[in-house]
Gaussian input, Z-matrix of N, CA and C with variables (Angstrom, degrees):
# hf/3-21g

backbone

0 1
 N
 C     1     B1
 C     2     B2     1     A1
 N     3     B3     2     A2     1     D1
 C     4     B4     3     A3     2     D2
 C     5     B5     4     A4     3     D3
 N     6     B6     5     A5     4     D4
 C     7     B7     6     A6     5     D5
 C     8     B8     7     A7     6     D6
 N     9     B9     8     A8     7     D7
 C    10    B10     9     A9     8     D8
 C    11    B11    10    A10     9     D9
 N    12    B12    11    A11    10    D10
 C    13    B13    12    A12    11    D11
 C    14    B14    13    A13    12    D12
 N    15    B15    14    A14    13    D13
 C    16    B16    15    A15    14    D14
 C    17    B17    16    A16    15    D15
 N    18    B18    17    A17    16    D16
 C    19    B19    18    A18    17    D17
 C    20    B20    19    A19    18    D18
 N    21    B21    20    A20    19    D19
 C    22    B22    21    A21    20    D20
 C    23    B23    22    A22    21    D21
 N    24    B24    23    A23    22    D22
 C    25    B25    24    A24    23    D23
 C    26    B26    25    A25    24    D24
 N    27    B27    26    A26    25    D25
 C    28    B28    27    A27    26    D26
 C    29    B29    28    A28    27    D27
 N    30    B30    29    A29    28    D28
 C    31    B31    30    A30    29    D29
 C    32    B32    31    A31    30    D30
 N    33    B33    32    A32    31    D31
 C    34    B34    33    A33    32    D32
 C    35    B35    34    A34    33    D33
 N    36    B36    35    A35    34    D34
 C    37    B37    36    A36    35    D35
 C    38    B38    37    A37    36    D36
 N    39    B39    38    A38    37    D37
 C    40    B40    39    A39    38    D38
 C    41    B41    40    A40    39    D39
 N    42    B42    41    A41    40    D40
 C    43    B43    42    A42    41    D41
 C    44    B44    43    A43    42    D42
 N    45    B45    44    A44    43    D43
 C    46    B46    45    A45    44    D44
 C    47    B47    46    A46    45    D45
 N    48    B48    47    A47    46    D46
 C    49    B49    48    A48    47    D47
 C    50    B50    49    A49    48    D48
 N    51    B51    50    A50    49    D49
 C    52    B52    51    A51    50    D50
 C    53    B53    52    A52    51    D51
 N    54    B54    53    A53    52    D52
 C    55    B55    54    A54    53    D53
 C    56    B56    55    A55    54    D54
 N    57    B57    56    A56    55    D55
 C    58    B58    57    A57    56    D56
 C    59    B59    58    A58    57    D57
 N    60    B60    59    A59    58    D58
 C    61    B61    60    A60    59    D59
 C    62    B62    61    A61    60    D60
 N    63    B63    62    A62    61    D61
 C    64    B64    63    A63    62    D62
 C    65    B65    64    A64    63    D63
 N    66    B66    65    A65    64    D64
 C    67    B67    66    A66    65    D65
 C    68    B68    67    A67    66    D66
 N    69    B69    68    A68    67    D67
 C    70    B70    69    A69    68    D68
 C    71    B71    70    A70    69    D69
 N    72    B72    71    A71    70    D70
 C    73    B73    72    A72    71    D71
 C    74    B74    73    A73    72    D72
 N    75    B75    74    A74    73    D73
 C    76    B76    75    A75    74    D74
 C    77    B77    76    A76    75    D75
 N    78    B78    77    A77    76    D76
 C    79    B79    78    A78    77    D77
 C    80    B80    79    A79    78    D78
 N    81    B81    80    A80    79    D79
 C    82    B82    81    A81    80    D80
 C    83    B83    82    A82    81    D81
 N    84    B84    83    A83    82    D82
 C    85    B85    84    A84    83    D83
 C    86    B86    85    A85    84    D84
 N    87    B87    86    A86    85    D85
 C    88    B88    87    A87    86    D86
 C    89    B89    88    A88    87    D87
 N    90    B90    89    A89    88    D88
 C    91    B91    90    A90    89    D89
 C    92    B92    91    A91    90    D90
 N    93    B93    92    A92    91    D91
 C    94    B94    93    A93    92    D92
 C    95    B95    94    A94    93    D93
 N    96    B96    95    A95    94    D94
 C    97    B97    96    A96    95    D95
 C    98    B98    97    A97    96    D96
 N    99    B99    98    A98    97    D97
 C   100   B100    99    A99    98    D98
 C   101   B101   100   A100    99    D99
 N   102   B102   101   A101   100   D100
 C   103   B103   102   A102   101   D101
 C   104   B104   103   A103   102   D102
 N   105   B105   104   A104   103   D103
 C   106   B106   105   A105   104   D104
 C   107   B107   106   A106   105   D105
 N   108   B108   107   A107   106   D106
 C   109   B109   108   A108   107   D107
 C   110   B110   109   A109   108   D108
 N   111   B111   110   A110   109   D109
 C   112   B112   111   A111   110   D110
 C   113   B113   112   A112   111   D111
 N   114   B114   113   A113   112   D112
 C   115   B115   114   A114   113   D113
 C   116   B116   115   A115   114   D114
 N   117   B117   116   A116   115   D115
 C   118   B118   117   A117   116   D116
 C   119   B119   118   A118   117   D117
 N   120   B120   119   A119   118   D118
 C   121   B121   120   A120   119   D119
 C   122   B122   121   A121   120   D120
 N   123   B123   122   A122   121   D121
 C   124   B124   123   A123   122   D122
 C   125   B125   124   A124   123   D123
 N   126   B126   125   A125   124   D124
 C   127   B127   126   A126   125   D125
 C   128   B128   127   A127   126   D126
 N   129   B129   128   A128   127   D127
 C   130   B130   129   A129   128   D128
 C   131   B131   130   A130   129   D129
 N   132   B132   131   A131   130   D130
 C   133   B133   132   A132   131   D131
 C   134   B134   133   A133   132   D132
 N   135   B135   134   A134   133   D133
 C   136   B136   135   A135   134   D134
 C   137   B137   136   A136   135   D135
 N   138   B138   137   A137   136   D136
 C   139   B139   138   A138   137   D137
 C   140   B140   139   A139   138   D138
 N   141   B141   140   A140   139   D139
 C   142   B142   141   A141   140   D140
 C   143   B143   142   A142   141   D141
 N   144   B144   143   A143   142   D142
 C   145   B145   144   A144   143   D143
 C   146   B146   145   A145   144   D144
 N   147   B147   146   A146   145   D145
 C   148   B148   147   A147   146   D146
 C   149   B149   148   A148   147   D147
 N   150   B150   149   A149   148   D148
 C   151   B151   150   A150   149   D149
 C   152   B152   151   A151   150   D150
 N   153   B153   152   A152   151   D151
 C   154   B154   153   A153   152   D152
 C   155   B155   154   A154   153   D153
 N   156   B156   155   A155   154   D154
 C   157   B157   156   A156   155   D155
 C   158   B158   157   A157   156   D156
 N   159   B159   158   A158   157   D157
 C   160   B160   159   A159   158   D158
 C   161   B161   160   A160   159   D159
 N   162   B162   161   A161   160   D160
 C   163   B163   162   A162   161   D161
 C   164   B164   163   A163   162   D162
 N   165   B165   164   A164   163   D163
 C   166   B166   165   A165   164   D164
 C   167   B167   166   A166   165   D165
 N   168   B168   167   A167   166   D166
 C   169   B169   168   A168   167   D167
 C   170   B170   169   A169   168   D168
 N   171   B171   170   A170   169   D169
 C   172   B172   171   A171   170   D170
 C   173   B173   172   A172   171   D171
 N   174   B174   173   A173   172   D172
 C   175   B175   174   A174   173   D173
 C   176   B176   175   A175   174   D174
 N   177   B177   176   A176   175   D175
 C   178   B178   177   A177   176   D176
 C   179   B179   178   A178   177   D177
 N   180   B180   179   A179   178   D178
 C   181   B181   180   A180   179   D179
 C   182   B182   181   A181   180   D180
 N   183   B183   182   A182   181   D181
 C   184   B184   183   A183   182   D182
 C   185   B185   184   A184   183   D183
 N   186   B186   185   A185   184   D184
 C   187   B187   186   A186   185   D185
 C   188   B188   187   A187   186   D186
 N   189   B189   188   A188   187   D187
 C   190   B190   189   A189   188   D188
 C   191   B191   190   A190   189   D189
 N   192   B192   191   A191   190   D190
 C   193   B193   192   A192   191   D191
 C   194   B194   193   A193   192   D192
 N   195   B195   194   A194   193   D193
 C   196   B196   195   A195   194   D194
 C   197   B197   196   A196   195   D195
 N   198   B198   197   A197   196   D196
 C   199   B199   198   A198   197   D197
 C   200   B200   199   A199   198   D198
 N   201   B201   200   A200   199   D199
 C   202   B202   201   A201   200   D200
 C   203   B203   202   A202   201   D201
 N   204   B204   203   A203   202   D202
 C   205   B205   204   A204   203   D203
 C   206   B206   205   A205   204   D204
 N   207   B207   206   A206   205   D205
 C   208   B208   207   A207   206   D206
 C   209   B209   208   A208   207   D207
 N   210   B210   209   A209   208   D208
 C   211   B211   210   A210   209   D209
 C   212   B212   211   A211   210   D210
 N   213   B213   212   A212   211   D211
 C   214   B214   213   A213   212   D212
 C   215   B215   214   A214   213   D213
 N   216   B216   215   A215   214   D214
 C   217   B217   216   A216   215   D215
 C   218   B218   217   A217   216   D216
 N   219   B219   218   A218   217   D217
 C   220   B220   219   A219   218   D218
 C   221   B221   220   A220   219   D219
 N   222   B222   221   A221   220   D220
 C   223   B223   222   A222   221   D221
 C   224   B224   223   A223   222   D222
 N   225   B225   224   A224   223   D223
 C   226   B226   225   A225   224   D224
 C   227   B227   226   A226   225   D225
 N   228   B228   227   A227   226   D226
 C   229   B229   228   A228   227   D227
 C   230   B230   229   A229   228   D228
 N   231   B231   230   A230   229   D229
 C   232   B232   231   A231   230   D230
 C   233   B233   232   A232   231   D231
 N   234   B234   233   A233   232   D232
 C   235   B235   234   A234   233   D233
 C   236   B236   235   A235   234   D234
 N   237   B237   236   A236   235   D235
 C   238   B238   237   A237   236   D236
 C   239   B239   238   A238   237   D237
 N   240   B240   239   A239   238   D238
 C   241   B241   240   A240   239   D239
 C   242   B242   241   A241   240   D240
 N   243   B243   242   A242   241   D241
 C   244   B244   243   A243   242   D242
 C   245   B245   244   A244   243   D243
 N   246   B246   245   A245   244   D244
 C   247   B247   246   A246   245   D245
 C   248   B248   247   A247   246   D246
 N   249   B249   248   A248   247   D247
 C   250   B250   249   A249   248   D248
 C   251   B251   250   A250   249   D249
 N   252   B252   251   A251   250   D250
 C   253   B253   252   A252   251   D251
 C   254   B254   253   A253   252   D252
 N   255   B255   254   A254   253   D253
 C   256   B256   255   A255   254   D254
 C   257   B257   256   A256   255   D255
 N   258   B258   257   A257   256   D256
 C   259   B259   258   A258   257   D257
 C   260   B260   259   A259   258   D258
 N   261   B261   260   A260   259   D259
 C   262   B262   261   A261   260   D260
 C   263   B263   262   A262   261   D261
 N   264   B264   263   A263   262   D262
 C   265   B265   264   A264   263   D263
 C   266   B266   265   A265   264   D264
 N   267   B267   266   A266   265   D265
 C   268   B268   267   A267   266   D266
 C   269   B269   268   A268   267   D267
 N   270   B270   269   A269   268   D268
 C   271   B271   270   A270   269   D269
 C   272   B272   271   A271   270   D270
 N   273   B273   272   A272   271   D271
 C   274   B274   273   A273   272   D272
 C   275   B275   274   A274   273   D273
 N   276   B276   275   A275   274   D274
 C   277   B277   276   A276   275   D275
 C   278   B278   277   A277   276   D276
 N   279   B279   278   A278   277   D277
 C   280   B280   279   A279   278   D278
 C   281   B281   280   A280   279   D279
 N   282   B282   281   A281   280   D280
 C   283   B283   282   A282   281   D281
 C   284   B284   283   A283   282   D282
 N   285   B285   284   A284   283   D283
 C   286   B286   285   A285   284   D284
 C   287   B287   286   A286   285   D285
 N   288   B288   287   A287   286   D286
 C   289   B289   288   A288   287   D287
 C   290   B290   289   A289   288   D288
 N   291   B291   290   A290   289   D289
 C   292   B292   291   A291   290   D290
 C   293   B293   292   A292   291   D291
 N   294   B294   293   A293   292   D292
 C   295   B295   294   A294   293   D293
 C   296   B296   295   A295   294   D294
 N   297   B297   296   A296   295   D295
 C   298   B298   297   A297   296   D296
 C   299   B299   298   A298   297   D297
 N   300   B300   299   A299   298   D298
 C   301   B301   300   A300   299   D299
 C   302   B302   301   A301   300   D300
 N   303   B303   302   A302   301   D301
 C   304   B304   303   A303   302   D302
 C   305   B305   304   A304   303   D303
 N   306   B306   305   A305   304   D304
 C   307   B307   306   A306   305   D305
 C   308   B308   307   A307   306   D306
 N   309   B309   308   A308   307   D307
 C   310   B310   309   A309   308   D308
 C   311   B311   310   A310   309   D309
 N   312   B312   311   A311   310   D310
 C   313   B313   312   A312   311   D311
 C   314   B314   313   A313   312   D312
 N   315   B315   314   A314   313   D313
 C   316   B316   315   A315   314   D314
 C   317   B317   316   A316   315   D315
 N   318   B318   317   A317   316   D316
 C   319   B319   318   A318   317   D317
 C   320   B320   319   A319   318   D318
 N   321   B321   320   A320   319   D319
 C   322   B322   321   A321   320   D320
 C   323   B323   322   A322   321   D321
 N   324   B324   323   A323   322   D322
 C   325   B325   324   A324   323   D323
 C   326   B326   325   A325   324   D324
 N   327   B327   326   A326   325   D325
 C   328   B328   327   A327   326   D326
 C   329   B329   328   A328   327   D327
 N   330   B330   329   A329   328   D328
 C   331   B331   330   A330   329   D329
 C   332   B332   331   A331   330   D330

   B1=1.4442
   B2=1.5317
   B3=1.3372
   B4=1.4582
   B5=1.5284
   B6=1.3270
   B7=1.4605
   B8=1.5232
   B9=1.3294
   B10=1.4553
   B11=1.5255
   B12=1.3269
   B13=1.4698
   B14=1.5225
   B15=1.3313
   B16=1.4703
   B17=1.5267
   B18=1.3162
   B19=1.4634
   B20=1.5246
   B21=1.3167
   B22=1.4653
   B23=1.5203
   B24=1.3258
   B25=1.4551
   B26=1.5278
   B27=1.3285
   B28=1.4672
   B29=1.5178
   B30=1.3309
   B31=1.4650
   B32=1.5221
   B33=1.3246
   B34=1.4653
   B35=1.5243
   B36=1.3162
   B37=1.4624
   B38=1.5235
   B39=1.3326
   B40=1.4669
   B41=1.5191
   B42=1.3267
   B43=1.4620
   B44=1.5203
   B45=1.3242
   B46=1.4676
   B47=1.5201
   B48=1.3287
   B49=1.4623
   B50=1.5212
   B51=1.3165
   B52=1.4699
   B53=1.5129
   B54=1.3362
   B55=1.4650
   B56=1.5154
   B57=1.3299
   B58=1.4584
   B59=1.5256
   B60=1.3410
   B61=1.4659
   B62=1.5251
   B63=1.3321
   B64=1.4544
   B65=1.5200
   B66=1.3309
   B67=1.4614
   B68=1.5251
   B69=1.3129
   B70=1.4568
   B71=1.5263
   B72=1.3135
   B73=1.4638
   B74=1.5216
   B75=1.3277
   B76=1.4630
   B77=1.5234
   B78=1.3080
   B79=1.4583
   B80=1.5215
   B81=1.3285
   B82=1.4684
   B83=1.5278
   B84=1.3310
   B85=1.4646
   B86=1.5281
   B87=1.3424
   B88=1.4703
   B89=1.5200
   B90=1.3256
   B91=1.4584
   B92=1.5275
   B93=1.3258
   B94=1.4624
   B95=1.5228
   B96=1.3131
   B97=1.4667
   B98=1.5160
   B99=1.3395
   B100=1.4625
   B101=1.5248
   B102=1.3126
   B103=1.4634
   B104=1.5203
   B105=1.3391
   B106=1.4611
   B107=1.5333
   B108=1.3418
   B109=1.4632
   B110=1.5108
   B111=1.3188
   B112=1.4645
   B113=1.5211
   B114=1.3111
   B115=1.4527
   B116=1.5221
   B117=1.3127
   B118=1.4643
   B119=1.5263
   B120=1.3289
   B121=1.4561
   B122=1.5220
   B123=1.3332
   B124=1.4610
   B125=1.5245
   B126=1.3383
   B127=1.4632
   B128=1.5130
   B129=1.3109
   B130=1.4524
   B131=1.5267
   B132=1.3036
   B133=1.4610
   B134=1.5284
   B135=1.3629
   B136=1.4639
   B137=1.5236
   B138=1.3106
   B139=1.4526
   B140=1.5136
   B141=1.3183
   B142=1.4581
   B143=1.5243
   B144=1.3445
   B145=1.4723
   B146=1.5251
   B147=1.3221
   B148=1.4640
   B149=1.5299
   B150=1.3194
   B151=1.4672
   B152=1.5275
   B153=1.3338
   B154=1.4609
   B155=1.5302
   B156=1.3488
   B157=1.4615
   B158=1.5275
   B159=1.3273
   B160=1.4564
   B161=1.5233
   B162=1.3291
   B163=1.4587
   B164=1.5287
   B165=1.3438
   B166=1.4515
   B167=1.5347
   B168=1.3231
   B169=1.4613
   B170=1.5229
   B171=1.3210
   B172=1.4644
   B173=1.5173
   B174=1.3291
   B175=1.4590
   B176=1.5217
   B177=1.3422
   B178=1.4701
   B179=1.5318
   B180=1.3196
   B181=1.4673
   B182=1.5236
   B183=1.3296
   B184=1.4581
   B185=1.5263
   B186=1.3354
   B187=1.4567
   B188=1.5139
   B189=1.3339
   B190=1.4569
   B191=1.5250
   B192=1.3146
   B193=1.4582
   B194=1.5185
   B195=1.3297
   B196=1.4639
   B197=1.5322
   B198=1.3210
   B199=1.4633
   B200=1.5213
   B201=1.3297
   B202=1.4674
   B203=1.5266
   B204=1.3287
   B205=1.4589
   B206=1.5337
   B207=1.3326
   B208=1.4705
   B209=1.5289
   B210=1.3310
   B211=1.4604
   B212=1.5264
   B213=1.3286
   B214=1.4692
   B215=1.5304
   B216=1.3157
   B217=1.4687
   B218=1.5261
   B219=1.3358
   B220=1.4588
   B221=1.5251
   B222=1.3327
   B223=1.4655
   B224=1.5260
   B225=1.3343
   B226=1.4711
   B227=1.5261
   B228=1.3336
   B229=1.4636
   B230=1.5258
   B231=1.3241
   B232=1.4709
   B233=1.5227
   B234=1.3400
   B235=1.4628
   B236=1.5277
   B237=1.3323
   B238=1.4632
   B239=1.5223
   B240=1.3297
   B241=1.4559
   B242=1.5216
   B243=1.3327
   B244=1.4641
   B245=1.5243
   B246=1.3096
   B247=1.4601
   B248=1.5256
   B249=1.3187
   B250=1.4608
   B251=1.5246
   B252=1.3339
   B253=1.4602
   B254=1.5146
   B255=1.3087
   B256=1.4561
   B257=1.5236
   B258=1.3228
   B259=1.4578
   B260=1.5244
   B261=1.3159
   B262=1.4570
   B263=1.5149
   B264=1.3339
   B265=1.4598
   B266=1.5229
   B267=1.3356
   B268=1.4657
   B269=1.5218
   B270=1.3175
   B271=1.4605
   B272=1.5329
   B273=1.3220
   B274=1.4574
   B275=1.5150
   B276=1.3234
   B277=1.4684
   B278=1.5283
   B279=1.3226
   B280=1.4609
   B281=1.5292
   B282=1.3089
   B283=1.4574
   B284=1.5261
   B285=1.2993
   B286=1.4616
   B287=1.5285
   B288=1.3226
   B289=1.4754
   B290=1.5272
   B291=1.3292
   B292=1.4571
   B293=1.5224
   B294=1.3054
   B295=1.4533
   B296=1.5331
   B297=1.3355
   B298=1.4692
   B299=1.5239
   B300=1.3414
   B301=1.4649
   B302=1.5306
   B303=1.3272
   B304=1.4634
   B305=1.5298
   B306=1.3152
   B307=1.4699
   B308=1.5225
   B309=1.3213
   B310=1.4716
   B311=1.5244
   B312=1.3261
   B313=1.4623
   B314=1.5220
   B315=1.3279
   B316=1.4579
   B317=1.5161
   B318=1.3184
   B319=1.4575
   B320=1.5280
   B321=1.3226
   B322=1.4668
   B323=1.5233
   B324=1.3336
   B325=1.4581
   B326=1.5234
   B327=1.3110
   B328=1.4572
   B329=1.5253
   B330=1.3123
   B331=1.4770
   B332=1.5041
   A1=111.31
   A2=116.62
   A3=120.23
   A4=110.61
   A5=115.98
   A6=120.38
   A7=110.57
   A8=117.04
   A9=121.75
   A10=111.03
   A11=116.59
   A12=120.97
   A13=110.51
   A14=117.35
   A15=120.94
   A16=111.01
   A17=115.91
   A18=120.10
   A19=110.26
   A20=117.22
   A21=121.62
   A22=111.29
   A23=117.41
   A24=121.36
   A25=110.97
   A26=116.74
   A27=120.69
   A28=111.45
   A29=115.88
   A30=120.26
   A31=110.74
   A32=117.83
   A33=121.45
   A34=111.33
   A35=117.29
   A36=120.78
   A37=110.39
   A38=117.29
   A39=120.52
   A40=111.92
   A41=117.30
   A42=121.02
   A43=110.55
   A44=117.76
   A45=121.07
   A46=110.56
   A47=117.23
   A48=121.10
   A49=110.88
   A50=117.19
   A51=120.96
   A52=110.33
   A53=118.29
   A54=120.37
   A55=111.03
   A56=117.58
   A57=119.17
   A58=110.78
   A59=118.50
   A60=120.94
   A61=109.67
   A62=116.70
   A63=120.65
   A64=111.37
   A65=116.74
   A66=120.42
   A67=112.10
   A68=118.33
   A69=121.62
   A70=110.79
   A71=115.91
   A72=120.43
   A73=109.36
   A74=115.98
   A75=120.81
   A76=109.61
   A77=115.64
   A78=123.17
   A79=108.82
   A80=116.58
   A81=121.52
   A82=106.77
   A83=117.24
   A84=120.76
   A85=113.13
   A86=116.54
   A87=119.72
   A88=108.69
   A89=116.22
   A90=122.04
   A91=107.39
   A92=116.88
   A93=121.65
   A94=108.62
   A95=117.34
   A96=121.62
   A97=107.55
   A98=116.09
   A99=121.05
   A100=108.81
   A101=117.11
   A102=123.91
   A103=111.25
   A104=117.91
   A105=119.52
   A106=112.53
   A107=116.35
   A108=121.62
   A109=110.25
   A110=114.52
   A111=120.14
   A112=107.12
   A113=115.71
   A114=122.78
   A115=107.08
   A116=116.32
   A117=122.26
   A118=108.16
   A119=116.38
   A120=121.86
   A121=108.70
   A122=115.94
   A123=122.68
   A124=110.19
   A125=115.69
   A126=121.36
   A127=108.92
   A128=121.22
   A129=124.74
   A130=111.22
   A131=115.51
   A132=121.75
   A133=108.96
   A134=118.19
   A135=119.77
   A136=113.89
   A137=118.32
   A138=121.42
   A139=112.68
   A140=116.16
   A141=120.84
   A142=115.30
   A143=118.10
   A144=120.27
   A145=107.80
   A146=118.85
   A147=120.52
   A148=111.30
   A149=117.26
   A150=122.06
   A151=110.34
   A152=114.98
   A153=121.22
   A154=111.87
   A155=116.34
   A156=121.68
   A157=109.54
   A158=116.65
   A159=122.18
   A160=110.81
   A161=116.39
   A162=122.46
   A163=110.15
   A164=117.36
   A165=127.34
   A166=113.17
   A167=114.27
   A168=120.71
   A169=108.41
   A170=117.27
   A171=121.79
   A172=111.06
   A173=115.79
   A174=122.65
   A175=107.57
   A176=117.60
   A177=119.73
   A178=111.57
   A179=115.95
   A180=122.03
   A181=104.90
   A182=115.19
   A183=119.84
   A184=113.67
   A185=117.33
   A186=120.36
   A187=114.60
   A188=118.58
   A189=120.33
   A190=109.42
   A191=116.26
   A192=121.47
   A193=112.28
   A194=117.56
   A195=120.64
   A196=111.15
   A197=118.15
   A198=120.60
   A199=111.32
   A200=117.61
   A201=120.86
   A202=110.25
   A203=117.33
   A204=121.75
   A205=110.63
   A206=116.62
   A207=120.06
   A208=110.56
   A209=116.89
   A210=119.83
   A211=110.60
   A212=117.29
   A213=120.77
   A214=111.02
   A215=116.21
   A216=120.21
   A217=111.36
   A218=116.91
   A219=120.65
   A220=111.61
   A221=116.81
   A222=120.20
   A223=111.05
   A224=116.88
   A225=120.78
   A226=110.41
   A227=116.53
   A228=120.44
   A229=111.25
   A230=117.05
   A231=120.81
   A232=110.31
   A233=116.96
   A234=121.50
   A235=112.52
   A236=117.53
   A237=120.78
   A238=114.20
   A239=116.98
   A240=119.87
   A241=113.36
   A242=117.55
   A243=121.44
   A244=109.91
   A245=115.89
   A246=120.96
   A247=110.49
   A248=115.17
   A249=122.01
   A250=108.86
   A251=114.34
   A252=121.99
   A253=105.88
   A254=116.59
   A255=122.28
   A256=109.17
   A257=116.01
   A258=122.24
   A259=108.52
   A260=115.99
   A261=121.09
   A262=109.97
   A263=115.80
   A264=121.31
   A265=112.04
   A266=117.49
   A267=120.02
   A268=110.11
   A269=115.05
   A270=122.06
   A271=109.64
   A272=115.87
   A273=121.64
   A274=109.78
   A275=115.91
   A276=120.70
   A277=110.60
   A278=117.04
   A279=120.92
   A280=113.36
   A281=118.71
   A282=120.60
   A283=108.99
   A284=117.07
   A285=124.62
   A286=112.87
   A287=118.94
   A288=123.67
   A289=112.82
   A290=115.79
   A291=121.79
   A292=108.26
   A293=116.77
   A294=122.47
   A295=110.20
   A296=115.36
   A297=121.65
   A298=109.66
   A299=117.73
   A300=120.38
   A301=112.41
   A302=116.05
   A303=123.29
   A304=107.20
   A305=117.11
   A306=121.82
   A307=109.16
   A308=115.81
   A309=122.20
   A310=111.39
   A311=115.19
   A312=121.46
   A313=107.54
   A314=116.32
   A315=121.13
   A316=109.96
   A317=116.16
   A318=121.26
   A319=107.91
   A320=116.96
   A321=122.63
   A322=106.52
   A323=116.39
   A324=121.58
   A325=112.08
   A326=115.63
   A327=121.75
   A328=111.86
   A329=118.14
   A330=126.28
   A331=108.32
   D1=-39.35
   D2=179.27
   D3=-64.35
   D4=-38.07
   D5=178.80
   D6=-63.99
   D7=-40.40
   D8=178.39
   D9=-62.64
   D10=-39.97
   D11=177.79
   D12=-63.81
   D13=-40.74
   D14=178.92
   D15=-64.96
   D16=-42.33
   D17=179.06
   D18=-64.29
   D19=-44.29
   D20=179.15
   D21=-63.29
   D22=-43.44
   D23=178.15
   D24=-62.43
   D25=-43.70
   D26=177.79
   D27=-60.62
   D28=-42.74
   D29=178.93
   D30=-62.54
   D31=-43.87
   D32=-179.44
   D33=-63.59
   D34=-39.79
   D35=178.04
   D36=-64.96
   D37=-45.49
   D38=178.44
   D39=-63.86
   D40=-41.01
   D41=179.21
   D42=-64.20
   D43=-41.72
   D44=178.87
   D45=-64.73
   D46=-39.41
   D47=177.86
   D48=-64.46
   D49=-44.53
   D50=179.85
   D51=-62.76
   D52=-40.95
   D53=-179.84
   D54=-66.62
   D55=-40.72
   D56=-178.71
   D57=-67.32
   D58=-32.91
   D59=176.09
   D60=-65.69
   D61=-41.31
   D62=-178.80
   D63=-65.20
   D64=-27.28
   D65=-176.37
   D66=-99.13
   D67=11.60
   D68=-178.87
   D69=-62.92
   D70=138.23
   D71=177.09
   D72=-75.57
   D73=141.57
   D74=-179.55
   D75=-146.90
   D76=161.25
   D77=175.89
   D78=-106.59
   D79=135.35
   D80=176.19
   D81=-77.41
   D82=119.98
   D83=-177.41
   D84=-105.51
   D85=-20.68
   D86=-177.97
   D87=-165.61
   D88=146.03
   D89=174.77
   D90=-129.89
   D91=126.20
   D92=179.14
   D93=-118.40
   D94=129.85
   D95=175.20
   D96=-90.32
   D97=130.40
   D98=-179.31
   D99=-143.27
   D100=108.26
   D101=-178.99
   D102=53.89
   D103=-114.25
   D104=-175.70
   D105=-103.81
   D106=25.56
   D107=178.06
   D108=-145.45
   D109=163.22
   D110=166.97
   D111=-117.70
   D112=145.31
   D113=175.87
   D114=-103.14
   D115=126.53
   D116=-175.51
   D117=-112.72
   D118=114.17
   D119=179.67
   D120=-88.08
   D121=129.75
   D122=-175.89
   D123=-122.13
   D124=142.90
   D125=178.16
   D126=-134.55
   D127=121.39
   D128=-2.33
   D129=-72.87
   D130=156.91
   D131=179.88
   D132=-66.77
   D133=119.58
   D134=178.06
   D135=-65.71
   D136=-8.61
   D137=177.08
   D138=101.92
   D139=174.01
   D140=-173.06
   D141=-80.97
   D142=-6.75
   D143=-173.23
   D144=55.04
   D145=-121.88
   D146=179.45
   D147=-101.57
   D148=14.55
   D149=-177.18
   D150=-99.82
   D151=178.53
   D152=-178.81
   D153=-73.33
   D154=-39.22
   D155=-177.38
   D156=-133.19
   D157=164.38
   D158=177.13
   D159=-97.38
   D160=-123.49
   D161=-177.00
   D162=-57.73
   D163=136.39
   D164=7.96
   D165=-80.30
   D166=142.43
   D167=172.62
   D168=-81.40
   D169=155.52
   D170=-175.36
   D171=-108.13
   D172=145.10
   D173=173.09
   D174=-134.79
   D175=120.29
   D176=178.18
   D177=-64.23
   D178=140.57
   D179=173.00
   D180=-107.26
   D181=90.97
   D182=-170.93
   D183=-131.53
   D184=9.52
   D185=177.51
   D186=80.91
   D187=0.13
   D188=176.49
   D189=-73.66
   D190=137.46
   D191=-176.21
   D192=-54.80
   D193=-44.35
   D194=-177.85
   D195=-62.11
   D196=-41.50
   D197=178.77
   D198=-69.78
   D199=-35.33
   D200=174.97
   D201=-62.48
   D202=-40.80
   D203=178.38
   D204=-64.59
   D205=-44.44
   D206=178.96
   D207=-62.96
   D208=-39.90
   D209=179.22
   D210=-64.03
   D211=-41.62
   D212=177.18
   D213=-61.87
   D214=-41.19
   D215=178.14
   D216=-64.28
   D217=-40.20
   D218=178.46
   D219=-65.27
   D220=-40.33
   D221=176.91
   D222=-63.75
   D223=-41.23
   D224=177.62
   D225=-62.67
   D226=-42.13
   D227=179.11
   D228=-64.74
   D229=-40.89
   D230=179.06
   D231=-63.92
   D232=-45.35
   D233=-176.90
   D234=-69.67
   D235=-34.37
   D236=-174.15
   D237=-98.15
   D238=-15.67
   D239=-176.32
   D240=80.59
   D241=8.53
   D242=178.24
   D243=-68.30
   D244=153.15
   D245=178.35
   D246=-86.74
   D247=157.09
   D248=177.47
   D249=-128.53
   D250=161.82
   D251=167.13
   D252=-119.11
   D253=126.31
   D254=-177.12
   D255=-113.53
   D256=132.45
   D257=178.01
   D258=-118.67
   D259=137.52
   D260=-178.80
   D261=-135.26
   D262=135.25
   D263=176.78
   D264=-116.37
   D265=-4.54
   D266=-176.15
   D267=-145.48
   D268=171.42
   D269=-179.12
   D270=-119.95
   D271=153.00
   D272=175.36
   D273=-139.74
   D274=163.29
   D275=-179.68
   D276=-125.78
   D277=34.60
   D278=-173.24
   D279=-70.69
   D280=-19.80
   D281=-178.21
   D282=-137.41
   D283=139.88
   D284=-179.58
   D285=64.26
   D286=6.72
   D287=-179.19
   D288=51.08
   D289=35.06
   D290=178.60
   D291=-124.09
   D292=144.23
   D293=179.90
   D294=-68.54
   D295=117.70
   D296=-178.01
   D297=-133.79
   D298=154.85
   D299=-179.66
   D300=-64.62
   D301=140.93
   D302=174.33
   D303=-100.09
   D304=131.12
   D305=-178.51
   D306=-70.63
   D307=116.64
   D308=178.87
   D309=-100.28
   D310=-37.28
   D311=-176.79
   D312=-142.46
   D313=146.76
   D314=-173.96
   D315=-142.65
   D316=137.32
   D317=173.91
   D318=-120.75
   D319=132.83
   D320=174.44
   D321=-101.38
   D322=123.08
   D323=-172.87
   D324=-100.48
   D325=152.54
   D326=-178.46
   D327=-74.95
   D328=-26.48
   D329=-173.90
   D330=77.00

């Protein structure tokens, strides 16, 4: 039973660390359009999440309203210098043929 408690505690600590990395505030420093995606460079790099590499994060350019909204928010953040919080649940290889986080959810912060 004690071993189970240690394993559970370790898991909770790791999960909390992973969530806080995903919610790290960052500044958009560059946006590159490449085929059917944009690559979003963030500073500091929030990290790779469950992917091979971190920044640039990927955003599909596919005409979906939610992705259009995220792209508009990223452009506003780039132009104004506002910080963002980027959340990713999946990986993509749309640029550089390397596994990188795909932007699933985005927050634009007031600073």
